[in-house]
C-alpha positions, 0 to 999 in steps of 0.5 A: 406238264401232263403232255410232257409225261405222255410224250416221255412215256413213248420212249420208256415204253418203246425202251422196255419193249425193245429190251424184251424183244431183244432178250427173246430175239423175236421177229416182227410177227412174234413181236406183235403177238408178244406186245398184244399178249403182254398189254391185253393181260395188263388192260384186263387186270386194270379194269377192276382198278378203274371200275373200283377206284375207291377201293384200290386207289383210296386217295385218288380223287374224282378229277384225277380218275380220267387222267389216270385212265388216260394214262393207262390206256395210252400206255397199253396203246403205245405198248401194242404199237411197239410190237407193230412199228417199226417193222425192222429194228436194228439188232433184232431178227427181220423175219 
């Protein structure tokens, strides 16, 4: 089940990225910059959540924390990759 959730997230994150890239008509270089800036801000904001998990997520068990951290980093990694790959996306500027 967890593997399926991680795989489905690829399509969801890619779709969200495509929506924003299309909305702002970003070229490949702008897409990479935008993806990094969006994901970096979220990643920095999530660091305190992971460090102080009992305060932010009091009902999460110690066994669930590594899965949550993996989910967070996976999501941001996929988000950054959507800004880089593929270089040419139908309906978006090529340069």
